[in-house]
MDAnalysis code that builds the backbone (N, CA, C; Angstrom):
import MDAnalysis as mda
import numpy as np

u = mda.Universe.empty(201, n_residues=67, atom_resindex=np.repeat(np.arange(67), 3), trajectory=True)
u.add_TopologyAttr("name", ["N", "CA", "C"] * 67)
u.add_TopologyAttr("resid", np.arange(1, 68))
u.add_TopologyAttr("resname", ["ARG", "ILE", "THR", "PRO", "GLU", "GLY", "ILE", "ILE", "GLY", "ASP", "TYR", "PRO", "VAL", "GLU", "TYR", "ASP", "ASP", "PHE", "THR", "ILE", "ASN", "GLU", "ASN", "ASN", "GLY", "VAL", "ARG", "ALA", "LYS", "ILE", "ALA", "VAL", "ASN", "SER", "GLU", "LYS", "THR", "ASP", "ILE", "LYS", "ALA", "VAL", "TYR", "LEU", "GLU", "ARG", "LEU", "ILE", "ARG", "GLN", "ASP", "ASP", "THR", "GLY", "VAL", "TRP", "THR", "VAL", "THR", "GLY", "TYR", "ASP", "VAL", "SER", "PRO", "LEU", "PRO"])
u.atoms.positions = np.array([
    [0.845, -1.180, 0.000],
    [0.000, 0.000, 0.000],
    [0.888, 1.240, 0.000],
    [0.567, 2.192, -0.857],
    [1.313, 3.442, -0.921],
    [0.452, 4.541, -0.329],
    [0.993, 5.239, 0.652],
    [0.296, 6.358, 1.276],
    [1.296, 7.499, 1.452],
    [0.828, 8.679, 1.832],
    [1.774, 9.765, 2.092],
    [2.791, 9.431, 3.185],
    [2.460, 8.483, 4.050],
    [3.368, 8.100, 5.125],
    [4.447, 7.135, 4.652],
    [4.276, 6.540, 3.474],
    [5.280, 5.625, 2.950],
    [4.661, 4.393, 2.326],
    [5.503, 3.399, 2.073],
    [5.091, 2.147, 1.447],
    [5.012, 1.078, 2.521],
    [3.899, 0.350, 2.543],
    [3.708, -0.746, 3.488],
    [3.579, -2.022, 2.670],
    [4.393, -3.023, 2.986],
    [4.335, -4.282, 2.261],
    [5.149, -4.225, 0.977],
    [4.888, -5.174, 0.079],
    [5.586, -5.211, -1.199],
    [5.167, -4.035, -2.054],
    [6.093, -3.553, -2.859],
    [5.809, -2.414, -3.718],
    [4.817, -2.849, -4.789],
    [3.605, -2.306, -4.805],
    [2.543, -2.816, -5.672],
    [2.567, -2.309, -7.108],
    [3.277, -1.234, -7.377],
    [3.228, -0.632, -8.704],
    [4.393, -1.160, -9.533],
    [4.074, -1.642, -10.724],
    [5.089, -2.196, -11.615],
    [5.916, -1.084, -12.252],
    [7.149, -1.388, -12.585],
    [8.047, -0.425, -13.229],
    [7.413, 0.157, -14.493],
    [6.741, -0.686, -15.261],
    [6.117, -0.250, -16.519],
    [4.940, 0.698, -16.306],
    [4.464, 0.858, -15.077],
    [3.354, 1.768, -14.778],
    [3.816, 3.216, -14.608],
    [5.123, 3.459, -14.694],
    [5.668, 4.811, -14.565],
    [6.067, 5.341, -15.935],
    [5.746, 6.610, -16.198],
    [6.118, 7.267, -17.445],
    [6.729, 8.621, -17.115],
    [7.887, 8.900, -17.697],
    [8.509, 10.212, -17.498],
    [7.808, 11.207, -18.412],
    [7.082, 12.151, -17.812],
    [6.376, 13.174, -18.589],
    [7.264, 14.373, -18.875],
    [8.071, 14.752, -17.901],
    [8.963, 15.904, -18.041],
    [10.262, 15.589, -17.314],
    [11.384, 16.034, -17.888],
    [12.679, 15.884, -17.225],
    [13.643, 16.884, -17.850],
    [14.061, 17.865, -17.059],
    [15.021, 18.847, -17.558],
    [16.410, 18.629, -16.961],
    [16.619, 17.479, -16.330],
    [17.906, 17.172, -15.732],
    [18.024, 17.597, -14.277],
    [17.154, 18.502, -13.842],
    [17.140, 18.963, -12.452],
    [15.810, 18.626, -11.798],
    [14.730, 18.750, -12.557],
    [13.384, 18.424, -12.063],
    [12.708, 17.470, -13.044],
    [11.851, 16.597, -12.499],
    [11.138, 15.645, -13.347],
    [9.732, 15.426, -12.804],
    [8.819, 15.111, -13.724],
    [7.453, 14.734, -13.356],
    [7.206, 13.342, -13.934],
    [6.827, 12.423, -13.056],
    [6.598, 11.037, -13.428],
    [5.115, 10.725, -13.286],
    [4.498, 10.235, -14.359],
    [3.097, 9.812, -14.304],
    [3.036, 8.393, -13.753],
    [2.047, 8.131, -12.901],
    [1.828, 6.806, -12.332],
    [0.511, 6.299, -12.901],
    [0.583, 5.251, -13.714],
    [-0.597, 4.714, -14.392],
    [-0.957, 3.356, -13.800],
    [-1.500, 3.372, -12.584],
    [-1.838, 2.133, -11.896],
    [-3.075, 2.343, -11.036],
    [-3.927, 1.349, -11.026],
    [-5.097, 1.395, -10.151],
    [-4.755, 0.891, -8.749],
    [-3.507, 0.528, -8.514],
    [-3.078, 0.025, -7.211],
    [-2.724, 1.142, -6.240],
    [-2.777, 2.397, -6.705],
    [-2.463, 3.541, -5.855],
    [-3.295, 4.738, -6.285],
    [-3.556, 5.647, -5.345],
    [-4.256, 6.887, -5.669],
    [-3.299, 7.945, -6.209],
    [-2.001, 7.701, -6.098],
    [-1.005, 8.656, -6.588],
    [-0.968, 8.592, -8.107],
    [-1.096, 9.749, -8.758],
    [-1.131, 9.809, -10.219],
    [0.092, 10.485, -10.817],
    [0.832, 11.255, -10.023],
    [2.060, 11.892, -10.504],
    [3.010, 12.081, -9.332],
    [4.298, 11.958, -9.615],
    [5.337, 12.164, -8.613],
    [6.308, 13.201, -9.166],
    [6.682, 14.158, -8.319],
    [7.622, 15.209, -8.707],
    [8.961, 14.932, -8.043],
    [10.019, 14.979, -8.834],
    [11.364, 14.699, -8.344],
    [12.267, 15.895, -8.590],
    [13.284, 16.020, -7.739],
    [14.293, 17.054, -7.940],
    [15.652, 16.463, -7.603],
    [16.616, 16.753, -8.451],
    [17.981, 16.282, -8.214],
    [18.627, 17.266, -7.248],
    [18.636, 16.915, -5.973],
    [19.092, 17.831, -4.933],
    [20.583, 17.720, -4.650],
    [21.140, 16.555, -4.885],
    [22.547, 16.314, -4.576],
    [23.292, 16.049, -5.879],
    [24.384, 16.741, -6.108],
    [25.209, 16.576, -7.313],
    [24.343, 16.669, -8.563],
    [24.121, 17.836, -9.035],
    [23.246, 18.022, -10.192],
    [23.970, 17.662, -11.488],
    [24.418, 16.395, -11.557],
    [25.007, 15.831, -12.767],
    [24.502, 14.398, -12.885],
    [25.096, 13.601, -13.778],
    [24.609, 12.235, -14.002],
    [24.712, 11.335, -12.777],
    [25.524, 11.705, -11.781],
    [25.667, 10.869, -10.587],
    [24.771, 11.331, -9.449],
    [23.951, 12.333, -9.692],
    [23.123, 12.929, -8.642],
    [22.052, 12.004, -8.096],
    [21.536, 12.386, -6.944],
    [20.481, 11.641, -6.261],
    [19.166, 12.391, -6.433],
    [18.139, 11.693, -6.907],
    [16.812, 12.295, -7.081],
    [16.023, 12.146, -5.786],
    [15.273, 13.180, -5.433],
    [14.469, 13.202, -4.220],
    [13.033, 13.554, -4.574],
    [12.075, 12.865, -3.964],
    [10.662, 13.187, -4.177],
    [10.361, 14.511, -3.483],
    [9.795, 15.453, -4.238],
    [9.447, 16.756, -3.668],
    [7.941, 16.969, -3.598],
    [7.161, 16.072, -4.214],
    [5.711, 16.202, -4.157],
    [5.038, 15.123, -4.978],
    [3.718, 15.091, -4.887],
    [2.944, 14.126, -5.663],
    [1.513, 14.623, -5.781],
    [0.813, 14.123, -6.797],
    [-0.606, 14.413, -6.999],
    [-1.391, 13.130, -6.791],
    [-2.548, 13.249, -6.168],
    [-3.439, 12.096, -6.019],
    [-4.685, 12.333, -6.860],
    [-5.367, 11.250, -7.197],
    [-6.594, 11.393, -7.978],
    [-7.680, 12.002, -7.097],
    [-8.563, 12.788, -7.691],
    [-9.635, 13.403, -6.893],
    [-10.605, 12.353, -6.361],
    [-11.217, 12.661, -5.251],
    [-12.214, 11.752, -4.678],
    [-13.437, 11.712, -5.577],
    [-14.052, 10.534, -5.710],
    [-15.252, 10.430, -6.575],
    [-16.435, 11.178, -6.006],
])
């Protein structure tokens, strides 16, 4: 289960369910195409070493609206 508090149990979303929508080398937006989570987009930022060896950090996410 994926929640704002973290991941509980096995990671339910498959690698193929992620799509890079935007990436400028410093910031990226990843679409999440899975019914196994309410998260629909994840925002990343390369905070450490802004080169090819840098570490990406989650800076935010979007969830699907309530029905």
